[in-house]
C-alpha positions, 0 to 999 in steps of 0.5 A: 810116103802114103797119105790117106785122108779117110772119111768118118764112118757115119753108118754101118758098112759105110764106104771110105775113100782110099787114096792110091799112093803109088801107081805104075804101068801094070799096078798100084799100091795102097794102104788103108786103116779104119778105126774099129768101133765094135767087137769083131770076131771075124770081119769082111771088107769090100774094096771097090774100084772104078776100073777093073783090077786083074788081081790083088795081093793082100798079106793080111786077108783072104782075097776073092775077086768078084764083079769082073775085078771091080770088087774084091772081098777081103776076109780075115785070116785065122790069126787076125779074126778078133778086132776090138773097139779102139783097134785099127784094122790096116790093109796093105794091098798091091793091085795088078792091072793091064796098063797104068791106072789110078782107080777111084777106090773105096773100102767098106768093113761090114758091121763097123758103125760110125767110127773115125778113120786113122786120119793122115798116115805117112808110114811106109810099112807096105809089107806082109804083116802078121797078127793084129797090131796097131798102125806103125807110125814111121817117120817121113824120110825123103829129099835124097837123090838117087846116086845110082840106078838101084832098079837097074842093079836089081834087074842085073842081080836077077841075071846073076842067079840065072847064070847059076842055074843047074839042070836043063835050062828053059827056052827063055834062058837069058844067059846065052853062054850057059847050057844044060848041065848036071843032068845026071844028078840023082839021089840014092834011089834014083830020085831026080835031083836036077836043078837048083843053083850052083853055089858060087864059082864052083858047081856044088849044090849046097842046100843051106846057103841056097835056101838062106839065099832064097828066103832073103830074096823072097822076104825082100820081094814080099816087102817091096813088090812095087820095086819089082813091078815098077822096074818090070822085073816081077816075071823075071823074079818069079822065073828066078826064084822058082828054080831053087824052090822046084829043086827043094821040092825034089829034095824032100822025100816024105815017105822015107823022111829023107831030105837031100842037102847037097849034090857034088863032092866038094873037093872033087868039084874044086879040083875041076876048073871048067864049064859046068856043061863039061863036068865028068866027075861023079856027083854024089848026093848027101841026105839027112834022115832021122838018124842023120838029122839037120834041123838047120837045113830043114828050118831054112828050107821050110822058111823059104818054102813058106815065103814062096807060098806067100809069093806064089799064092795069088799067081799059082795057087796049086804050086803055092799049096805044094810049097806050103805042104812041103814046108810044114812037113820039112819043118816037122822033120827038123823039129822032131829030129834036131841036129846040125847038118854038117855033123851028119854030112861031113863033106858039107862041114869042110865048106859050110859048117853050121854053128847051130840050128835054133836060128833057122828053126825060128825062121822056119816057124815064123814064116809058117806063122806068117803063111798059116796064122797057126799060133803054135808056130809063133810059140815054137819061134819064141822057144827057138829065139836066142836073146843075143846080138847077132854077129851078122845076117849070113847063111849061118846066122839068122838070129837077127832075122828071127828077132826082127820077124818076132818084133813085127809079129808081136811088137814086143819091145824085148825083140825091138831092143835086140834089133837095136842092139844089133845096129849099135854094133854095126853103126859107126861107134860100134864094134864093126871096123869101118874102112877109110871110105866108109864100108862097114867091114865085118870080114874079109870073106865077102865084106860086100855081102855082110854090108849089103845084108845088114843094109837090107835088115836096116831097111826092114827094121826102118819099115817096122818103125825102128829108128827109121831115119838113121837106119835108112840113111845108113843103108843108102850109104852102104849100098852106094859104097858097093855101087861106086862110092869107094876108093876106086870109083868102081861098081863091085856089081859086075856089069853095072856102070862103066867100071867094074871087076872083069875077073871074078873067081868063076869057072864058067865065066872064065871059059871061052865059048864051046867048043874051045877048051877050058882048064885050069890054065884059064884060071891063071890067064891074064885079061878079062873073063870071056863072059861078063857075069852080069849082076854078081857082086864080088867079095869086096875090099880089104879093111883098108879099101884095097881091092885088086881085080884078080881071078886067082884071088878068091877071097876078094873076087869070089861070087856066091848066091848068098853074096847077092841075096841081101844086096838084091833085097836091099836094092828092092827096098831102095827102089821102093823108097825112090818110087815113094819119094822117101829116099833119105838125103845122105852126106857126100861120099867120103870117096868116089874114085 
């Protein structure tokens, strides 16, 4: 995708021309790599543009705007200060602009003399990198046709998260059938715990699936910012993701080392079928403390907040700093007081029982390493790392995320082998069941969710240079199955295309407009739900591709925040590939209705 022909460096601080690889109305992206010819223990780079650039994102450098946006000074992070002769210093960056511009761009590294640039690169690794590493050579893919409008599906997924909002809704709320709800959510000492996302079709706020969801969404955004920019969804993404991050900030009480991890009693909630706005039952809050630990929840919230810091730091530095401060504190809480949250909060154990906390703590450590460059976090992550092939990427299983993040940071082939092992199980010929129409079917509970999550991991691994061609093709096929290449030719994403589920197992969507009554009768009422839950993916088919659009069948028609997370981030990856003309060609679908 990215082709750069960089001029030889003939003199100290000589300028190198940079080719903008992709531009759109509102921004552009590029990547430049320069061969280092002398030992550097710190470095300063100058990016100069022929036209003013409003702001610049670069995950591997500190960024300072100067000369009205026509120049940006980039300096090393703590963890990539040392560059050695023979290294390549690679800078990925995304510029944000007023209008569609393709500025002439040059790059200068102070103190670098007479080296040779990397020449031509067709890589696609445009995400945030951690540490000094060689340029990843990613094979060229392309030639494929977009069977479905991935960018449209991406925008609709954001709307599903907007429909899940709890608390006082903002003036720009796009879901007109949702109103303010659960405004009395409080902690034991009256702490404001309003906000956050309802978990699924119910109205409990579970912090582990919620934080797992927000981490995966932020990971996809940070890797493929251009996908959101080109589809004009960047502002919508930030509106969406700030909702759970704001809530997590409320849940952490540093003075008392208290982390609230659930609001709403599961069974009481599940005995109520009605609108979120009409809830009358008590909504107790459940907390983690030094004597009732939950390092799984702490690690995952820390991961989400550190990723949030990276996303917000150019947009709102004060807010980003709040997130990073809380992330460090919550991670330290989880490290000091190890334990499974579902053993401390028995109510959570009935619904989301945790299998362990090493994977979440590894993930938290890796995101803090990416955010700070503090190598103690990398050392922690290696200690929490588990050498095992993951069952899936899910709310309770982050082993594959930990392994992939470690490989990206270290390029250690042992971590690469674990990622490859995961896909040996998931690709055809492995241990995963495949439906006759081609879905990698892991479990009846959210088969679409697991296939989409693994498609997301495949796209991330492909960007890291692991079996790029194979993994991208497989990811496209799995996502196309969800969007229509299945037995019924339906989109399992509600509101996408012309054929999609009309009866999700979702209380608020099943209720008519206020003031009409809503009760369990509406669960059993035939006919489409009064409101279209745009963007949600339903649980999905059986292992024989069978599916019935039935609100009472919660196994196959449940919707949930974590169901959409890998799905949305995979859509960002596919949108990026389309924009970059790197979408691979895939065989004709086995089924299409």
